[in-house]
N, CA, C and O atoms as a MOPAC input file, in Angstrom:
PM7 MOZYME 1SCF
protein

 N      5.84700 1    22.42100 1    -6.23100 1
 C      6.45700 1    21.42200 1    -6.94400 1
 C      5.51400 1    20.55900 1    -7.88400 1
 O      5.94300 1    20.03600 1    -8.91300 1
 N      4.30500 1    20.45500 1    -7.49400 1
 C      3.29800 1    19.79700 1    -8.37700 1
 C      2.66800 1    20.67100 1    -9.37100 1
 O      2.22500 1    21.76600 1    -9.02500 1
 N      2.59800 1    20.26400 1   -10.57200 1
 C      2.04600 1    21.22200 1   -11.60900 1
 C      0.44600 1    20.97300 1   -11.61300 1
 O     -0.07700 1    19.98600 1   -11.09500 1
 N     -0.18500 1    21.90800 1   -12.20700 1
 C     -1.71500 1    21.88300 1   -12.03200 1
 C     -2.28100 1    20.68100 1   -12.81900 1
 O     -3.29200 1    20.15400 1   -12.35400 1
 N     -1.75100 1    20.18900 1   -13.95100 1
 C     -2.28900 1    19.04400 1   -14.63200 1
 C     -2.25800 1    17.86500 1   -13.74800 1
 O     -3.25100 1    17.13900 1   -13.70200 1
 N     -1.14600 1    17.58900 1   -12.99800 1
 C     -1.04100 1    16.51900 1   -12.00400 1
 C     -2.09400 1    16.40900 1   -10.97500 1
 O     -2.73100 1    15.40200 1   -10.66500 1
 N     -2.18100 1    17.69600 1   -10.45700 1
 C     -3.23500 1    17.99400 1    -9.43500 1
 C     -4.66200 1    17.62600 1    -9.89600 1
 O     -5.41300 1    16.93000 1    -9.21200 1
 N     -4.96800 1    18.11000 1   -11.03200 1
 C     -6.33600 1    17.75100 1   -11.83100 1
 C     -6.31700 1    16.28300 1   -11.96900 1
 O     -7.32300 1    15.69000 1   -11.57900 1
 N     -5.36200 1    15.61200 1   -12.44800 1
 C     -5.45400 1    14.15500 1   -12.67200 1
 C     -5.72200 1    13.26200 1   -11.44500 1
 O     -6.51300 1    12.32000 1   -11.43400 1
 N     -4.93300 1    13.69500 1   -10.37400 1
 C     -5.30000 1    13.16400 1    -9.05400 1
 C     -6.60400 1    13.26300 1    -8.49400 1
 O     -7.15000 1    12.33800 1    -7.89200 1
 N     -7.17200 1    14.53900 1    -8.71800 1
 C     -8.46800 1    14.92100 1    -8.21000 1
 C     -9.59400 1    14.17000 1    -9.05700 1
 O    -10.68000 1    13.85900 1    -8.56800 1
 N     -9.22300 1    13.91100 1   -10.37600 1
 C    -10.16900 1    13.17100 1   -11.13500 1
 C    -10.16700 1    11.69800 1   -10.78400 1
 O    -11.19800 1    11.02900 1   -10.85500 1
 N     -9.00100 1    11.19900 1   -10.40600 1
 C     -8.91600 1     9.82300 1   -10.09600 1
 C     -9.67000 1     9.45400 1    -8.70800 1
 O    -10.36100 1     8.44700 1    -8.55100 1
 N     -9.44300 1    10.33400 1    -7.84300 1
 C    -10.18900 1    10.19300 1    -6.43000 1
 C    -11.66900 1    10.26900 1    -6.75400 1
 O    -12.48800 1     9.47700 1    -6.28700 1
 N    -11.98300 1    11.30500 1    -7.61000 1
 C    -13.54300 1    11.47500 1    -7.84700 1
 C    -14.11000 1    10.20200 1    -8.56700 1
 O    -15.21500 1     9.74600 1    -8.27500 1
 N    -13.28400 1     9.64400 1    -9.53800 1
 C    -13.94000 1     8.42800 1   -10.16500 1
 C    -13.90800 1     7.26800 1    -9.32100 1
 O    -14.70000 1     6.34600 1    -9.51700 1
 N    -12.97800 1     7.23200 1    -8.31200 1
 C    -13.06900 1     6.03200 1    -7.35000 1
 C    -14.31000 1     6.27800 1    -6.42700 1
 O    -14.91200 1     5.29700 1    -5.99100 1
 N    -14.72400 1     7.56200 1    -6.10600 1
 C    -15.75900 1     7.84000 1    -5.12500 1
 C    -17.11500 1     7.56200 1    -5.98900 1
 O    -18.12000 1     7.08800 1    -5.45900 1
 N    -17.06000 1     7.82800 1    -7.06600 1
 C    -18.43900 1     7.76200 1    -7.99800 1
 C    -18.54000 1     6.53000 1    -8.68900 1
 O    -19.31100 1     6.51100 1    -9.64800 1
 N    -17.89800 1     5.46100 1    -8.39000 1
 C    -18.07600 1     4.15300 1    -9.00900 1
 C    -19.28200 1     3.33200 1    -8.81600 1
 O    -19.44700 1     2.22900 1    -9.33800 1
 N    -20.25600 1     4.02700 1    -7.91000 1
 C    -21.46200 1     3.32400 1    -7.74900 1
 C    -21.46900 1     2.38200 1    -6.64800 1
 O    -22.53100 1     1.82800 1    -6.36300 1
 N    -20.42900 1     2.13700 1    -6.00500 1
 C    -20.33600 1     1.08300 1    -4.87800 1
 C    -21.18400 1     1.59800 1    -3.74900 1
 O    -20.99800 1     2.70500 1    -3.24400 1
 N    -22.11500 1     0.76400 1    -3.37200 1
 C    -22.99000 1     1.24400 1    -2.31200 1
 C    -22.33800 1     1.38500 1    -0.95900 1
 O    -22.79000 1     2.22700 1    -0.18300 1
 N    -21.32200 1     0.63800 1    -0.61300 1
 C    -20.54100 1     0.92300 1     0.64200 1
 C    -19.14000 1     0.47300 1     0.48500 1
 O    -18.86800 1    -0.44500 1    -0.28800 1
 N    -18.27200 1     1.06200 1     1.16300 1
 C    -16.78700 1     0.73800 1     1.02600 1
 C    -16.34400 1     0.12200 1     2.38000 1
 O    -16.70000 1     0.49500 1     3.49800 1
 N    -15.55500 1    -0.82500 1     2.09000 1
 C    -14.93100 1    -1.55000 1     3.28200 1
 C    -13.40300 1    -1.23700 1     3.04900 1
 O    -12.88400 1    -1.14900 1     1.93600 1
 N    -12.77300 1    -1.08700 1     4.22100 1
 C    -11.30400 1    -0.78200 1     4.25300 1
 C    -10.67200 1    -1.64900 1     5.28200 1
 O    -11.22500 1    -1.97000 1     6.33400 1
 N     -9.40300 1    -2.03100 1     4.89200 1
 C     -8.64700 1    -2.82800 1     5.79700 1
 C     -7.81900 1    -1.74700 1     6.46700 1
 O     -7.63300 1    -0.66400 1     5.91100 1
 N     -7.29300 1    -2.05700 1     7.73100 1
 C     -6.43400 1    -1.05200 1     8.44100 1
 C     -5.12100 1    -0.77900 1     7.67500 1
 O     -4.59500 1    -1.61100 1     6.93700 1
 N     -4.63200 1     0.47100 1     7.91700 1
 C     -3.53100 1     0.87700 1     7.20700 1
 C     -2.29200 1     0.12000 1     7.80300 1
 O     -1.63300 1     0.54800 1     8.75100 1
 N     -2.08600 1    -0.88500 1     7.23400 1
 C     -0.96300 1    -1.89400 1     7.89600 1
 C     -0.27600 1    -2.70900 1     6.72100 1
 O     -0.47500 1    -2.36600 1     5.55600 1
 N      0.48700 1    -3.72500 1     7.01500 1
 C      1.11500 1    -4.44100 1     5.98600 1
 C      0.06600 1    -5.22400 1     5.22000 1
 O     -0.97000 1    -5.62400 1     5.75200 1
 N      0.37300 1    -5.42400 1     3.96600 1
 C     -0.63900 1    -6.20700 1     3.03700 1
 C     -0.72100 1    -7.65100 1     3.48600 1
 O     -1.75600 1    -8.30400 1     3.35000 1
 N      0.49500 1    -8.18700 1     4.07800 1
 C      0.30100 1    -9.60900 1     4.61500 1
 C     -0.59400 1    -9.72200 1     5.67600 1
 O     -1.01000 1   -10.86200 1     5.88300 1
 N     -1.05500 1    -8.70000 1     6.50700 1
 C     -1.86600 1    -8.86700 1     7.40900 1
 C     -3.36000 1    -8.93300 1     7.03400 1
 O     -4.24600 1    -9.10900 1     7.87100 1
 N     -3.56100 1    -8.78800 1     5.78700 1
 C     -5.14400 1    -8.84900 1     5.33000 1
 C     -5.50900 1   -10.31000 1     5.34400 1
 O     -4.79200 1   -11.20800 1     4.90300 1
 N     -6.66900 1   -10.45400 1     5.88200 1
 C     -7.23900 1   -11.84300 1     5.98700 1
 C     -7.78300 1   -12.32300 1     4.70800 1
 O     -8.64000 1   -11.65900 1     4.12600 1
 N     -7.35500 1   -13.40200 1     4.24700 1
 C     -7.77500 1   -14.10400 1     2.96300 1
 C     -8.26600 1   -15.44100 1     3.26400 1
 O     -7.43600 1   -16.30100 1     3.55500 1
 N     -9.50500 1   -15.73000 1     3.23300 1
 C     -9.95500 1   -17.09800 1     3.35700 1
 C     -9.65300 1   -18.11100 1     2.36000 1
 O     -9.38600 1   -17.62600 1     1.26000 1
 N     -9.62100 1   -19.31500 1     2.42300 1
 C     -9.20700 1   -20.22200 1     1.47300 1
 C    -10.22100 1   -20.10300 1     0.32300 1
 O    -11.43100 1   -20.03900 1     0.53600 1
 N     -9.65100 1   -20.07400 1    -0.96000 1
 C    -10.42200 1   -19.98600 1    -2.27600 1
 C    -11.01100 1   -18.60600 1    -2.52600 1
 O    -11.70000 1   -18.45500 1    -3.53400 1
 N    -10.80000 1   -17.56800 1    -1.68600 1
 C    -11.24500 1   -16.22800 1    -1.86400 1
 C    -10.24500 1   -15.33000 1    -2.28100 1
 O     -9.06700 1   -15.63700 1    -2.10200 1
 N    -10.55600 1   -14.24200 1    -2.82000 1
 C     -9.57900 1   -13.10300 1    -3.13300 1
 C    -10.03100 1   -11.87200 1    -2.39600 1
 O    -11.16200 1   -11.67500 1    -1.95100 1
 N     -8.95500 1   -11.04500 1    -2.32700 1
 C     -9.18300 1    -9.69900 1    -1.66700 1
 C     -8.38800 1    -8.66000 1    -2.54500 1
 O     -7.24500 1    -8.88700 1    -2.94200 1
 N     -9.07800 1    -7.50600 1    -2.81500 1
 C     -8.43900 1    -6.44300 1    -3.59900 1
 C     -8.45800 1    -5.20400 1    -2.66300 1
 O     -9.45600 1    -4.86900 1    -2.02400 1
 N     -7.21500 1    -4.52500 1    -2.63800 1
 C     -7.14500 1    -3.39300 1    -1.75900 1
 C     -6.52900 1    -2.29000 1    -2.63100 1
 O     -5.55900 1    -2.53300 1    -3.34800 1
 N     -7.05000 1    -1.17400 1    -2.57100 1
 C     -6.33700 1     0.07200 1    -3.34600 1
 C     -5.94400 1     0.98900 1    -2.11700 1
 O     -6.70600 1     1.24600 1    -1.18500 1
 N     -4.73200 1     1.41300 1    -2.24100 1
 C     -4.17300 1     2.42600 1    -1.17300 1
 C     -3.57600 1     3.55400 1    -1.82700 1
 O     -2.54900 1     3.44800 1    -2.49700 1
 N     -4.32700 1     4.86900 1    -1.61300 1
 C     -3.71500 1     6.00700 1    -2.23800 1
 C     -2.70400 1     6.73300 1    -1.30900 1
 O     -3.05800 1     7.03500 1    -0.16900 1
 N     -1.64900 1     6.97700 1    -1.69000 1
 C     -0.57400 1     7.59800 1    -0.95700 1
 C     -0.16700 1     8.92100 1    -1.46000 1
 O      0.20100 1     9.04600 1    -2.62800 1
 N     -0.21400 1     9.96200 1    -0.60600 1
 C      0.22800 1    11.29300 1    -1.05400 1
 C      1.17400 1    11.78300 1     0.08800 1
 O      0.77100 1    11.89400 1     1.24600 1
 N      2.38400 1    12.05400 1    -0.27500 1
 C      3.35400 1    12.58800 1     0.71500 1
 C      4.10500 1    13.62000 1     0.08700 1
 O      4.44600 1    13.62500 1    -1.09600 1
 N      4.36500 1    14.55700 1     0.99800 1
 C      5.32000 1    15.76500 1     0.59600 1
 C      6.19000 1    15.98600 1     1.74200 1
 O      5.75200 1    15.91600 1     2.89100 1
 N      7.50700 1    16.27100 1     1.45200 1
 C      8.48900 1    16.46800 1     2.64100 1
 C      9.57000 1    17.35700 1     2.02900 1
 O      9.89500 1    17.33500 1     0.84200 1
 N     10.07300 1    18.11900 1     2.94700 1
 C     11.36400 1    18.94200 1     2.63100 1
 C     12.05800 1    18.96600 1     3.94700 1
 O     11.47400 1    19.02500 1     5.02900 1
 N     13.42400 1    18.91300 1     3.76700 1
 C     14.35600 1    18.74900 1     5.01700 1
 C     14.76800 1    19.99400 1     5.46400 1
 O     15.28900 1    20.00900 1     6.57900 1
 N     14.65100 1    21.15400 1     4.80300 1
 C     15.14400 1    22.48000 1     5.34900 1
 C     16.68400 1    22.57600 1     5.50300 1
 O     17.16300 1    23.55800 1     6.06900 1
 N     17.45800 1    21.60800 1     5.02900 1
 C     18.85800 1    21.62900 1     5.19200 1
 C     19.50900 1    22.44100 1     4.09000 1
 O     18.85500 1    23.11200 1     3.29100 1
 N     20.87200 1    22.34500 1     4.08700 1
 C     21.54600 1    22.94900 1     2.97200 1
 C     21.28700 1    22.66800 1     1.68100 1
 O     21.57800 1    23.50800 1     0.82900 1
 N     20.73600 1    21.52000 1     1.34200 1
 C     20.37500 1    21.14600 1    -0.04000 1
 C     18.97300 1    21.44800 1    -0.35200 1
 O     18.51000 1    21.37200 1    -1.49000 1
 N     18.28800 1    21.80400 1     0.73100 1
 C     16.80900 1    22.28700 1     0.45100 1
 C     16.10200 1    21.19600 1    -0.44300 1
 O     15.53000 1    21.46000 1    -1.50100 1
 N     16.20800 1    19.97800 1     0.09500 1
 C     15.52900 1    18.91400 1    -0.66400 1
 C     13.96800 1    18.95600 1    -0.56700 1
 O     13.46100 1    19.26300 1     0.51200 1
 N     13.33000 1    18.71400 1    -1.45000 1
 C     11.74000 1    18.65900 1    -1.47500 1
 C     11.37900 1    17.34600 1    -2.18800 1
 O     11.87000 1    17.08900 1    -3.28800 1
 N     10.51300 1    16.50100 1    -1.56300 1
 C     10.06300 1    15.24600 1    -2.27900 1
 C      8.65300 1    15.44200 1    -2.25400 1
 O      8.05800 1    16.03000 1    -1.35000 1
 N      8.09100 1    14.89900 1    -3.34300 1
 C      6.57000 1    14.91500 1    -3.47200 1
 C      6.10800 1    13.53000 1    -4.14000 1
 O      6.59700 1    13.23600 1    -5.23100 1
 N      5.26700 1    12.74700 1    -3.58200 1
 C      4.83600 1    11.46100 1    -4.20900 1
 C      3.39200 1    11.33400 1    -4.08600 1
 O      2.81700 1    11.54600 1    -3.01800 1
 N      2.70000 1    10.94000 1    -5.31600 1
 C      1.33500 1    10.71800 1    -5.30200 1
 C      1.28200 1     9.41500 1    -6.07400 1
 O      1.60900 1     9.33500 1    -7.25800 1
 N      0.78000 1     8.23100 1    -5.21900 1
 C      0.78900 1     6.96800 1    -5.93400 1
 C     -0.49000 1     6.17500 1    -5.52500 1
 O     -1.19700 1     6.55300 1    -4.59000 1
 N     -0.74000 1     5.13700 1    -6.21100 1
 C     -1.87200 1     4.26200 1    -5.91600 1
 C     -1.30400 1     2.89600 1    -5.83500 1
 O     -0.66000 1     2.49700 1    -6.80500 1
 N     -1.46900 1     2.06400 1    -4.72000 1
 C     -0.93400 1     0.81700 1    -4.71900 1
 C     -2.17100 1    -0.18600 1    -4.84500 1
 O     -3.15300 1    -0.08300 1    -4.11000 1
 N     -2.05000 1    -1.15800 1    -5.82700 1
 C     -3.15600 1    -2.00800 1    -5.89800 1
 C     -2.63700 1    -3.31900 1    -5.57000 1
 O     -1.61600 1    -3.75900 1    -6.09800 1
 N     -3.40300 1    -4.03600 1    -4.60100 1
 C     -2.98900 1    -5.28400 1    -3.98000 1
 C     -4.10200 1    -6.42400 1    -4.25600 1
 O     -5.29000 1    -6.19000 1    -4.03300 1
 N     -3.70400 1    -7.53500 1    -4.69900 1
 C     -4.58500 1    -8.63600 1    -4.89600 1
 C     -4.08600 1    -9.78800 1    -4.17600 1
 O     -2.96500 1   -10.22900 1    -4.42700 1
 N     -4.87300 1   -10.33400 1    -3.25400 1
 C     -4.47400 1   -11.51100 1    -2.53800 1
 C     -5.51900 1   -12.68800 1    -2.80100 1
 O     -6.69100 1   -12.46500 1    -3.10600 1
 N     -4.97000 1   -13.98000 1    -2.65100 1
 C     -5.66200 1   -15.13300 1    -2.83300 1
 C     -5.38000 1   -16.08400 1    -1.83400 1
 O     -4.20500 1   -16.28700 1    -1.52800 1
 N     -6.35100 1   -16.73000 1    -1.25200 1
 C     -6.20500 1   -17.73100 1    -0.26600 1
 C     -6.09400 1   -19.00200 1    -0.79000 1
 O     -7.13300 1   -19.55700 1    -1.14700 1
 N     -4.93100 1   -19.63100 1    -0.91800 1
 C     -4.68500 1   -21.02100 1    -1.46300 1
 C     -5.20700 1   -22.19400 1    -0.50900 1
 O     -5.86900 1   -23.17200 1    -0.85700 1
 N     -4.77800 1   -21.88700 1     0.70700 1
 C     -5.34000 1   -22.79200 1     1.80700 1
 C     -5.82100 1   -21.87700 1     2.87100 1
 O     -5.85000 1   -20.65400 1     2.73100 1
 N     -6.23100 1   -22.56400 1     4.03300 1
 C     -6.53700 1   -21.64700 1     5.25000 1
 C     -5.34500 1   -21.02000 1     5.85300 1
 O     -5.47100 1   -20.01200 1     6.54700 1
 N     -4.16000 1   -21.57500 1     5.62100 1
 C     -2.95500 1   -21.05900 1     6.13900 1
 C     -1.94200 1   -20.42700 1     5.10200 1
 O     -0.92800 1   -19.83700 1     5.47800 1
 N     -2.27900 1   -20.58700 1     3.78100 1
 C     -1.27300 1   -19.97500 1     2.84400 1
 C     -2.07700 1   -19.14300 1     1.93000 1
 O     -3.09800 1   -19.51600 1     1.35100 1
 N     -1.47000 1   -17.86700 1     1.84600 1
 C     -2.12300 1   -17.04100 1     0.95100 1
 C     -0.92500 1   -16.26400 1     0.08400 1
 O      0.19400 1   -16.06200 1     0.55400 1
 N     -1.32200 1   -15.87900 1    -1.19900 1
 C     -0.27700 1   -15.17700 1    -2.07200 1
 C     -0.90900 1   -13.97700 1    -2.45900 1
 O     -2.12300 1   -13.86300 1    -2.63000 1
 N      0.15000 1   -12.84900 1    -2.63000 1
 C     -0.32600 1   -11.61400 1    -2.86400 1
 C      0.52600 1   -10.99700 1    -4.08400 1
 O      1.65700 1   -11.40800 1    -4.34300 1
 N     -0.06600 1   -10.05200 1    -4.75400 1
 C      0.61500 1    -9.16500 1    -5.84600 1
 C      0.38400 1    -7.79600 1    -5.53900 1
 O     -0.67500 1    -7.38000 1    -5.06800 1
 N      1.35000 1    -7.11300 1    -5.80000 1
 C      1.16800 1    -5.57000 1    -5.60300 1
 C      1.81000 1    -4.84800 1    -6.77700 1
 O      2.96600 1    -5.07900 1    -7.13200 1
 N      0.95500 1    -3.90200 1    -7.40400 1
 C      1.24200 1    -3.07600 1    -8.45900 1
 C      1.24400 1    -1.60400 1    -8.08200 1
 O      0.16600 1    -1.04200 1    -7.88900 1
 N      2.27300 1    -1.01700 1    -7.97800 1
 C      2.23200 1     0.38400 1    -7.69000 1
 C      2.05100 1     1.34700 1    -8.93600 1
 O      2.72000 1     1.12400 1    -9.94500 1
 N      1.22500 1     2.34000 1    -8.89700 1
 C      1.17200 1     3.32500 1   -10.01700 1
 C      1.48800 1     4.78100 1    -9.36000 1
 O      0.85400 1     5.26200 1    -8.42100 1
 N      2.52800 1     5.36100 1    -9.99300 1
 C      2.87700 1     6.59500 1    -9.50800 1
 C      2.37600 1     7.71200 1   -10.52600 1
 O      2.76000 1     7.79500 1   -11.69200 1
 N      1.45900 1     8.55800 1    -9.90900 1
 C      0.87600 1     9.70000 1   -10.73900 1
 C      1.99200 1    10.75400 1   -10.80400 1
 O      2.15500 1    11.42700 1   -11.82300 1
 N      2.75200 1    10.89200 1    -9.72400 1
 C      3.80100 1    11.95300 1    -9.78700 1
 C      4.83800 1    11.57400 1    -8.64500 1
 O      4.47800 1    11.26400 1    -7.50900 1
 N      6.03800 1    11.62400 1    -9.02300 1
 C      7.13200 1    11.50400 1    -8.06400 1
 C      8.20600 1    12.49700 1    -8.40500 1
 O      8.85100 1    12.37800 1    -9.44700 1
 N      8.40400 1    13.43300 1    -7.58800 1
 C      9.30700 1    14.52400 1    -7.84500 1
 C     10.43000 1    14.60600 1    -6.70800 1
 O     10.19200 1    14.25300 1    -5.55300 1
 N     11.62800 1    15.08000 1    -7.10800 1
 C     12.58900 1    15.45600 1    -6.13500 1
 C     13.10200 1    16.66700 1    -6.74500 1
 O     13.31300 1    16.77900 1    -7.95300 1
 N     13.30900 1    17.62500 1    -5.82900 1
 C     14.00300 1    18.98600 1    -6.10100 1
 C     15.15100 1    19.08300 1    -5.04200 1
 O     14.90000 1    18.89500 1    -3.85100 1
 N     16.36500 1    19.36600 1    -5.46500 1
 C     17.42800 1    19.47500 1    -4.67800 1
 C     18.36500 1    20.70800 1    -5.16000 1
 O     18.49500 1    20.96700 1    -6.35700 1
 N     18.93800 1    21.36900 1    -4.24600 1
 C     19.95100 1    22.43400 1    -4.51100 1
 C     21.36800 1    21.90100 1    -4.54800 1
 O     21.79100 1    21.31800 1    -3.55000 1
 N     22.10700 1    22.04500 1    -5.57300 1
 C     23.58800 1    21.52000 1    -5.59000 1
 C     24.42600 1    22.74600 1    -5.86900 1
 O     23.89100 1    23.82200 1    -6.13600 1
 N     25.77100 1    22.58700 1    -5.80800 1
 C     26.60200 1    23.64000 1    -6.08400 1
 C     26.35500 1    24.19500 1    -7.57900 1
 O     26.62400 1    25.36100 1    -7.86900 1
 N     25.86300 1    23.34500 1    -8.43500 1
 C     25.61400 1    23.69800 1    -9.73700 1
 C     24.23600 1    24.23200 1   -10.16500 1
 O     23.89800 1    24.46100 1   -11.32600 1
 N     23.40500 1    24.41500 1    -8.93200 1
 C     22.10700 1    24.99900 1    -9.08700 1
 C     21.06800 1    24.09100 1    -8.66800 1
 O     21.36000 1    23.03300 1    -8.11000 1
 N     19.87500 1    24.42800 1    -8.89700 1
 C     18.68400 1    23.73000 1    -8.41100 1
 C     18.47800 1    22.67500 1    -9.50800 1
 O     18.58200 1    22.97000 1   -10.69900 1
 N     18.18200 1    21.43600 1    -9.07700 1
 C     17.93700 1    20.22200 1    -9.88300 1
 C     16.57700 1    19.72500 1    -9.60700 1
 O     16.23800 1    19.51300 1    -8.44300 1
 N     15.63600 1    19.48800 1   -10.76600 1
 C     14.37200 1    19.05400 1   -10.43400 1
 C     14.24600 1    17.68500 1   -11.18600 1
 O     14.67800 1    17.65400 1   -12.33800 1
 N     13.75000 1    16.65900 1   -10.70300 1
 C     13.59900 1    15.41300 1   -11.25500 1
 C     12.11600 1    15.03400 1   -11.16700 1
 O     11.57800 1    15.38100 1   -10.11500 1
 N     11.41200 1    14.44700 1   -11.97900 1
 C     10.15400 1    13.83900 1   -11.73500 1
 C      9.99200 1    12.60700 1   -12.82100 1
 O     10.59600 1    12.50300 1   -13.88900 1
 N      9.02500 1    11.71200 1   -12.27100 1
 C      8.68100 1    10.51000 1   -13.07900 1
 C      7.16000 1    10.22600 1   -12.69600 1
 O      6.49800 1    10.82500 1   -11.84800 1
 N      6.77200 1     9.20200 1   -13.49600 1
 C      5.42200 1     8.61600 1   -13.19200 1
 C      5.30800 1     7.36500 1   -13.85100 1
 O      6.21600 1     7.02100 1   -14.60800 1
 N      4.23600 1     6.57100 1   -13.65500 1
 C      3.98300 1     5.36200 1   -14.31200 1
 C      3.97200 1     4.18300 1   -13.28000 1
 O      3.77400 1     4.36500 1   -12.07900 1
 N      4.19700 1     2.97400 1   -13.84100 1
 C      4.14200 1     1.78300 1   -13.03200 1
 C      5.40100 1     1.56200 1   -12.25900 1
 O      6.49600 1     1.72300 1   -12.79800 1
 N      5.28300 1     1.21600 1   -11.08000 1
 C      6.40900 1     0.92800 1   -10.22300 1
 C      6.83500 1    -0.54500 1   -10.24500 1
 O      6.25800 1    -1.23800 1   -11.08400 1
 N      7.66200 1    -1.08500 1    -9.53600 1
 C      8.16200 1    -2.47000 1    -9.39600 1
 C      6.91900 1    -3.28800 1    -8.97100 1
 O      6.24000 1    -2.92900 1    -8.01000 1
 N      6.63500 1    -4.37000 1    -9.68200 1
 C      5.55500 1    -5.32400 1    -9.14300 1
 C      6.17500 1    -6.29600 1    -8.24600 1
 O      7.24800 1    -6.83000 1    -8.52600 1
 N      5.48500 1    -6.55300 1    -7.10600 1
 C      5.90000 1    -7.41500 1    -5.98100 1
 C      5.07000 1    -8.63100 1    -5.97400 1
 O      3.86900 1    -8.48700 1    -6.20500 1
 N      5.50400 1    -9.72600 1    -5.75800 1
 C      4.74400 1   -11.00600 1    -5.52500 1
 C      5.24700 1   -11.65200 1    -4.29900 1
 O      6.45400 1   -11.86000 1    -4.17500 1
 N      4.36700 1   -11.99600 1    -3.35100 1
 C      4.88000 1   -12.70100 1    -1.97500 1
 C      3.81100 1   -13.48700 1    -1.52100 1
 O      2.67200 1   -13.41400 1    -1.98400 1
 N      4.18900 1   -14.28800 1    -0.55900 1
 C      3.25900 1   -15.16800 1     0.11400 1
 C      3.31400 1   -14.95400 1     1.64500 1
 O      4.17500 1   -14.24600 1     2.16600 1
 N      2.33100 1   -15.61500 1     2.35300 1
 C      2.11100 1   -15.56400 1     3.81700 1
 C      1.62400 1   -16.96100 1     4.16600 1
 O      0.63200 1   -17.48200 1     3.65700 1
 N      2.47800 1   -17.57200 1     5.16000 1
 C      2.06700 1   -18.82700 1     5.65000 1
 C      1.89200 1   -18.63500 1     7.20500 1
 O      2.84600 1   -18.28900 1     7.90200 1
 N      0.64300 1   -18.87200 1     7.72100 1
 C      0.39500 1   -18.82300 1     8.99400 1
 C      0.69600 1   -20.22000 1     9.79000 1
 O     -0.11100 1   -21.14300 1     9.68500 1
 N      1.74500 1   -20.34000 1    10.50200 1
 C      2.08600 1   -21.43400 1    11.35100 1
 C      1.28300 1   -21.62800 1    12.59500 1
 O      1.00200 1   -22.77300 1    12.94900 1
 N      0.88800 1   -20.56700 1    13.29700 1
 C      0.11700 1   -20.65000 1    14.49600 1
 C     -0.90400 1   -19.65600 1    14.50800 1
 O     -0.69300 1   -18.51700 1    14.09300 1
 N     -2.02400 1   -20.03900 1    14.97300 1
 C     -3.13400 1   -19.24900 1    15.18500 1
 C     -3.39500 1   -18.95700 1    16.59400 1
 O     -3.45800 1   -19.93300 1    17.34100 1
 N     -3.55200 1   -17.83500 1    17.07400 1
 C     -3.78000 1   -17.61200 1    18.57300 1
 C     -5.07500 1   -16.55300 1    18.53100 1
 O     -5.26400 1   -15.65400 1    17.71100 1
 N     -5.81500 1   -16.89600 1    19.54400 1
 C     -6.99500 1   -15.89600 1    19.74500 1
 C     -6.62400 1   -14.72100 1    20.72700 1
 O     -7.51400 1   -14.06600 1    21.27100 1
 N     -5.39900 1   -14.49100 1    20.92100 1
 C     -4.90000 1   -13.37900 1    21.70600 1
 C     -4.93700 1   -13.55200 1    23.23800 1
 O     -4.57000 1   -12.64500 1    23.98400 1
 N     -5.36300 1   -14.67500 1    23.66300 1
 C     -5.43200 1   -14.86900 1    25.18900 1
 C     -4.16500 1   -15.85200 1    25.43600 1
 O     -3.77700 1   -16.65200 1    24.58500 1
 N     -3.62500 1   -15.70200 1    26.59800 1
 C     -2.64400 1   -16.53000 1    27.07800 1
 C     -3.22400 1   -17.78400 1    27.62900 1
 O     -4.30900 1   -17.81800 1    28.21000 1
 N     -2.47100 1   -18.79100 1    27.42700 1
 C     -2.97600 1   -20.22100 1    27.88800 1
 C     -1.97500 1   -20.60800 1    28.94400 1
 O     -0.90400 1   -20.01800 1    29.09100 1
 N     -2.37200 1   -21.61800 1    29.66300 1
 C     -1.41000 1   -22.15000 1    30.78600 1
 C     -0.70800 1   -23.34200 1    30.43000 1
 O      0.23200 1   -23.74400 1    31.11500 1
 N     -1.14500 1   -23.99600 1    29.29200 1
 C     -0.26300 1   -25.33400 1    28.99500 1
 C     -0.30400 1   -25.38300 1    27.54000 1
 O     -1.06200 1   -24.75000 1    26.80500 1
 N      0.73700 1   -26.33600 1    27.16800 1
 C      0.98500 1   -26.59700 1    25.71300 1
 C     -0.31300 1   -27.34400 1    25.24800 1
 O     -0.61200 1   -27.17900 1    24.06500 1
 N     -1.07900 1   -28.09600 1    25.96500 1
 C     -2.13300 1   -28.84100 1    25.55200 1
 C     -3.29300 1   -27.78400 1    25.09200 1
 O     -3.94300 1   -27.96400 1    24.06200 1
 N     -3.49000 1   -26.65700 1    25.96200 1
 C     -4.41800 1   -25.59500 1    25.46800 1
 C     -4.12700 1   -24.92700 1    24.34900 1
 O     -5.03100 1   -24.58700 1    23.58600 1
 N     -2.80000 1   -24.64300 1    24.09300 1
 C     -2.30400 1   -24.00200 1    22.96500 1
 C     -2.47200 1   -24.95700 1    21.74400 1
 O     -2.70800 1   -24.48000 1    20.63400 1
 N     -2.36700 1   -26.15200 1    21.91700 1
 C     -2.50500 1   -27.16400 1    20.75300 1
 C     -3.95000 1   -27.03600 1    20.38700 1
 O     -4.16800 1   -27.03500 1    19.17500 1
 N     -5.01900 1   -26.92500 1    21.21300 1
 C     -6.36800 1   -26.91700 1    20.87800 1
 C     -6.64400 1   -25.61300 1    20.05700 1
 O     -7.46100 1   -25.69700 1    19.14000 1
 N     -6.05300 1   -24.45200 1    20.29900 1
 C     -6.22700 1   -23.30200 1    19.57600 1
 C     -5.77800 1   -23.37100 1    18.14000 1
 O     -6.40800 1   -22.83300 1    17.22900 1
 N     -4.55900 1   -24.11900 1    17.95700 1
 C     -4.04000 1   -24.33000 1    16.64700 1
 C     -4.97000 1   -25.12000 1    15.75400 1
 O     -5.08900 1   -24.83900 1    14.56100 1
 N     -5.58500 1   -26.04100 1    16.29400 1
 C     -6.44600 1   -26.93500 1    15.45900 1
 C     -7.64700 1   -26.15400 1    15.17800 1
 O     -8.55300 1   -26.63700 1    14.49900 1

């Protein structure tokens, strides 16, 4: 499904990211972007490279291939409120399917839909169970 130019482009991008001269790399867990910790007045930038290929083996013999990079920028407005922006870039997104009229192949690339969202933390817990509302109130402050 993937042509040779797209494979080379993806390899060059990964190589460029590796060779940027950053002495160390820190990574957040592979989870929701809203789970990223962002202190007040600070920003966090996250890049997530996604490569997925799948086929269903059914009568339509569908094959899907996606190579994308999601760029996330978060800013801590207060200690409880953070805002995020996500810009996905698709290097390659392909769908091949067999229909009664023959095999259909579709592909696209470029910027995806930009998303903006916020997170408000109403309750902070240290993960231990408390016995009274008074103890829970101490954790929140």
